[in-house]
C-alpha positions in Angstrom: 0.0 0.0 0.0 1.0 3.6 -0.5 1.2 6.6 1.9 1.2 10.3 1.3 3.9 12.6 2.5 3.1 14.7 5.6 2.0 18.2 4.9 2.4 21.1 7.3 -0.8 23.0 6.9 -3.1 23.5 9.9 -6.8 24.4 10.2 -7.2 27.7 12.2 -10.2 28.1 14.4 -11.6 31.0 12.3 -11.5 28.8 9.2 -13.1 25.9 11.0 -16.2 28.2 11.7 -16.3 29.2 8.1 -16.1 25.6 7.1 -19.0 24.7 9.3 -21.1 27.4 7.9 -20.3 26.4 4.3 -21.2 22.8 5.0 -24.6 23.7 6.3 -25.4 24.9 2.8 -24.6 21.7 1.0 -26.9 19.1 2.6 -29.6 18.9 -0.2 -29.5 16.6 -3.2 -30.2 17.8 -6.7 -33.8 18.3 -7.6 -35.4 15.0 -8.5 -32.2 13.0 -7.4 -31.7 11.4 -4.0 -28.7 12.7 -2.1 -25.4 11.0 -2.7 -25.0 7.9 -0.4 -21.4 9.1 0.4 -21.8 12.8 0.7 -23.4 15.9 -0.9 -23.1 16.4 -4.6 -20.7 19.2 -5.6 -22.6 22.4 -6.4 -20.2 25.4 -6.6 -16.8 26.7 -5.8 -13.5 25.6 -7.1 -12.8 23.5 -10.2 -15.3 20.7 -10.7 -13.9 17.2 -11.1 -14.0 15.6 -14.5 -17.2 13.6 -14.9 -19.1 15.6 -12.2 -18.0 13.6 -9.3 -19.0 14.9 -5.8 -15.5 14.2 -4.4 -12.7 16.6 -3.9 -9.8 17.0 -6.4 -6.5 18.1 -4.9 -5.2 21.0 -7.0 -1.7 20.3 -5.6 -1.5 16.6 -6.1 1.6 15.0 -7.4 -0.1 14.6 -10.8 -1.2 18.2 -10.9 2.4 19.4 -10.2 3.6 17.0 -12.8 1.2 18.5 -15.4 2.5 21.9 -14.6 6.1 20.8 -15.0 5.4 19.1 -18.3 3.7 22.3 -19.5 6.7 24.3 -18.6 8.9 21.9 -20.5 6.7 22.0 -23.5 5.6 18.4 -23.2 2.0 19.2 -23.9 0.9 15.7 -25.0 2.2 14.2 -21.8 0.5 17.0 -19.8 -2.8 16.3 -21.5 -2.5 12.6 -20.7 -1.8 13.2 -17.0 -4.9 15.4 -16.7 -6.8 12.1 -16.8 -5.4 11.7 -13.3 -4.9 15.3 -12.0 -8.4 16.4 -12.7 -10.1 13.5 -10.9 -10.4 12.9 -7.2 -8.1 10.5 -5.5 -8.0 9.5 -1.8 -5.6 11.2 0.6 -3.5 9.0 2.9 -2.5 11.1 6.0 0.9 10.0 7.0 3.2 10.0 10.0 2.5 10.3 13.7 0.3 13.3 13.3 -2.5 13.0 10.7 -4.0 16.4 11.5 -2.1 18.6 8.9 -3.0 16.3 6.0 -6.6 15.8 7.1 -7.1 19.6 7.8 -5.7 20.5 4.5 -8.0 18.1 2.6 -11.0 19.2 4.6 -10.2 22.9 3.9 -9.8 22.2 0.2 -13.0 20.3 -0.1 -15.0 22.9 1.8 -14.4 25.6 -0.8 -16.3 23.5 -3.4 -18.7 21.8 -1.0 -17.3 18.4 -1.9 -16.7 15.2 -0.1 -13.1 14.4 0.9 -11.9 10.8 0.6 -9.4 9.7 3.2 -7.6 6.5 4.1 -6.7 5.5 7.7 -3.6 3.4 7.3 -1.6 3.2 10.6 -2.6 0.0 12.4 0.2 -1.5 14.5 2.3 -4.2 12.6 1.0 -2.9 9.3 1.7 -4.8 6.0 3.3 -7.7 7.9 6.7 -6.1 7.5 6.5 -5.8 3.7 7.0 -2.8 1.5 4.6 -0.6 3.5 5.6 -1.8 7.0 5.1 0.4 9.9 2.1 1.8 11.7 1.5 3.0 15.2 3.9 2.0 17.9 1.2 0.3 20.0 -2.5 0.2 20.6 -2.7 3.3 22.6 -0.7 5.3 20.1 -3.1 4.1 17.4 -6.2 5.1 19.4 -4.7 8.6 19.8 -3.9 8.8 16.1 -7.5 7.8 15.1 -8.9 10.3 17.6 -6.8 13.1 16.2 -7.7 12.0 12.6 -11.4 12.0 13.3 -11.4 15.3 15.2 -9.7 17.0 12.2 -12.6 15.9 10.0 -15.0 17.6 12.2 -18.4 18.2 10.6 -17.1 17.9 7.0 -18.5 15.3 4.6 -16.0 12.6 4.4 -15.4 8.9 3.4 -12.9 7.0 5.4 -11.4 3.8 4.1 -10.3 2.0 7.2 -7.0 0.1 7.3 -6.3 -1.5 3.9 -5.0 -5.1 4.4 -5.8 -5.2 8.2 -8.6 -7.7 8.0 -7.4 -9.8 5.0 -4.0 -10.2 6.8 -5.9 -11.8 9.6 -7.6 -14.2 7.2 -4.5 -15.2 5.3 -2.5 -15.8 8.5 0.1 -13.1 7.8 -0.7 -11.3 11.1 0.7 -13.3 14.0 -1.8 -14.8 16.4 -0.5 -12.7 19.3 -1.6 -9.5 17.5 -5.0 -10.6 16.2 -7.3 -9.9 19.1 -5.8 -6.5 19.5 -6.2 -5.7 15.9 -9.8 -6.6 15.9 -10.4 -4.6 18.9 -8.6 -1.5 17.6 -10.5 -1.7 14.3 -13.8 -1.9 16.1 -13.0 1.1 18.2 -11.8 3.0 15.2 -15.1 2.4 13.5 -16.9 3.8 16.5 -14.6 6.8 16.8 -15.0 7.8 13.1 -18.8 7.4 13.3 -19.0 10.0 16.0 -18.3 12.5 13.3 -21.7 13.5 12.0 -21.0 13.3 8.2 -18.3 10.6 8.0 -18.9 7.4 6.3 -16.5 4.5 7.2 -15.7 1.4 5.0 -13.5 -1.4 6.4 -11.2 -2.8 3.9 -12.0 -6.4 2.9 -9.2 -7.1 0.3 -10.1 -8.4 -3.2 -11.3 -11.6 -4.7 -7.9 -12.7 -6.0 -6.5 -12.4 -2.4 -9.3 -14.0 -0.4 -11.3 -15.8 -2.9 -14.0 -17.2 -0.5 -16.0 -14.4 1.0 -17.2 -16.5 3.8 -13.7 -16.4 5.3 -14.1 -12.6 5.8 -17.4 -12.6 7.5 -16.4 -13.3 11.1 -13.4 -11.0 11.2 -15.3 -8.2 9.6 -18.1 -8.6 12.0 -15.7 -8.5 14.9 -14.1 -5.5 13.4 -17.3 -3.6 13.6 -18.7 -3.7 10.0 -22.3 -3.7 11.2 -21.6 -0.2 12.7 -19.7 1.0 9.7 -21.2 2.0 6.4 -19.9 -1.1 4.8 -16.7 -2.5 3.4 -14.1 -1.6 0.7 -12.8 -3.8 -2.0 -9.9 -3.9 -4.5 -7.9 -1.3 -2.7 -4.5 -0.8 -4.5 -5.4 -3.8 -6.7 -6.3 -4.4 -10.3 -9.3 -6.9 -10.3 -12.0 -6.0 -12.9 -15.0 -4.1 -11.6 -17.5 -6.7 -12.6 -15.5 -9.4 -10.8 -15.3 -7.3 -7.7 -19.0 -6.5 -7.8 -19.9 -10.1 -8.0 -17.6 -10.9 -5.1 -18.9 -7.9 -3.1 -22.5 -9.0 -3.6 -21.8 -12.4 -2.2 -20.0 -11.0 0.8 -22.9 -8.5 1.3 -25.4 -11.3 1.5 -23.3 -13.0 4.2 -23.2 -9.8 6.1 -26.9 -9.1 5.8 -26.9 -6.6 3.0 -23.8 -4.4 3.8 -22.9 -1.9 1.1 -19.4 -1.5 -0.3 -17.1 0.7 -2.4 -14.7 -0.5 -5.2 -11.2 0.9 -6.0 -11.2 1.4 -9.7 -8.0 3.5 -9.9 -5.9 1.1 -12.0 -8.3 -1.8 -13.0 -9.1 -0.6 -16.5 -7.3 -3.6 -18.1 -7.7 -5.9 -15.2 -5.0 -7.7 -13.4 -1.6 -8.8 -15.0 -2.2 -12.4 -16.0 0.0 -15.2 -14.8 2.3 -13.4 -12.4 1.5 -15.1 -9.1 2.3 -13.4 -5.9 3.8 -10.2 -7.4 0.9 -9.5 -9.8 -0.1 -6.6 -7.5 3.2 -4.8 -7.5 3.8 -2.2 -10.3 2.5 -4.5 -13.0 3.1 -3.3 -16.5 0.5 -2.6 -19.1 -2.3 -1.6 -16.7 -4.8 1.3 -17.2 -6.9 3.8 -15.3 -10.4 2.4 -14.5 -13.8 3.9 -14.1 -13.5 7.5 -12.8 -14.7 8.1 -9.3 -18.4 8.5 -8.9 -21.2 7.8 -6.5 -23.6 7.0 -9.4 -22.8 3.3 -9.8 -26.1 1.8 -11.0 -25.8 -0.8 -8.3 -27.8 -0.4 -5.0 -25.0 -2.2 -3.1 -22.1 -0.2 -4.5 -22.0 3.3 -2.8 -19.1 4.5 -5.0 -16.3 3.8 -7.3 -13.2 5.5 -5.8 -9.6 6.0 -6.7 -8.2 5.0 -3.4 -4.8 3.9 -4.6 -3.3 7.1 -6.0 -2.6 6.3 -9.6 1.1 6.9 -10.4 2.4 6.1 -6.9 4.6 3.1 -6.7 3.6 -0.2 -5.0 7.1 -0.7 -3.8 10.6 -1.4 -5.1 9.6 -4.0 -7.6 9.9 -4.0 -11.4 12.2 -0.9 -11.2 9.8 1.1 -9.0 10.7 3.5 -6.3 9.7 3.1 -2.6 6.1 2.4 -1.8 4.0 5.6 -2.1 6.6 7.5 -4.2 5.3 9.3 -7.2 6.4 7.7 -10.4 5.6 9.8 -13.4 6.5 7.2 -16.0 4.1 4.6 -14.5 1.4 7.3 -14.2 1.7 8.2 -17.9 1.4 4.5 -18.8 -1.9 4.2 -16.9 -3.3 7.4 -18.4 -2.2 6.5 -21.9 -4.1 3.2 -21.8 -7.3 4.6 -20.2 -10.4 4.6 -22.2 -12.5 6.9 -20.0 
């Protein structure tokens, strides 16, 4: 999984009051259309995302900065291609011991256009089983403090939080040692409750993807113990490449086992599906992939609350196939994803 670099912006109290006032104006859906299940539709202010998505587009993302650099160098074709990423909303992954600067910056940016911010909480202790994105909070109490700061920084803003990519699937596949499993489930459950204290925050527990945990029944008990019934549902295909129709079928099966839970799908890089025949490393910077369906809350499926770009397209999965460290912007890979996109 990838992480964002820590930013240093803070949210002053005066701005927080302005934010609260602005958000009160955005609660109604469009005439004749039900309100978005994951937040209010964008109405005014700022640059609208391509495709009319209700989610926030970061004007200073790595992709946006790369577009400006290419334009300054006269690489107009490459700049045009990368706008397929820079003009669409992607999730923000607050990093480091203090998530507040990243969260506050995203919330502040989203408020100006009355949009919904998409955030990833990715700091569980013993994260990623010591692999490319190893790390996480030092212990359980440090994690509770981190989640509390994260949720407090969201405040009353409309937000979607994808909770701890890999954390539940790593319990199912045996990667997480037994000594840490009970604590992990407890921390996830507490995190769901903490985020749900925010009045306009929706929370989706990560549940992996069908190529990783092919039998949805194996996910049911850990998801229940992690608090999925009190969350808004679960998230699928985070940072992976499984085709949307396959993920939807898997999600529908898991939803039935969970009593009708809704879910989101990461479509950031699944436009050409997974790399065939590459085994365990198929997920890591596979060549020849493409951007998938742009982010939207209009999915045509009553169980699918949104297609989201949770993995930030163009950020490396790790030091495989010539890639930089996990979470590092890789413009050549980003160009490849954009060049092969059909949307």
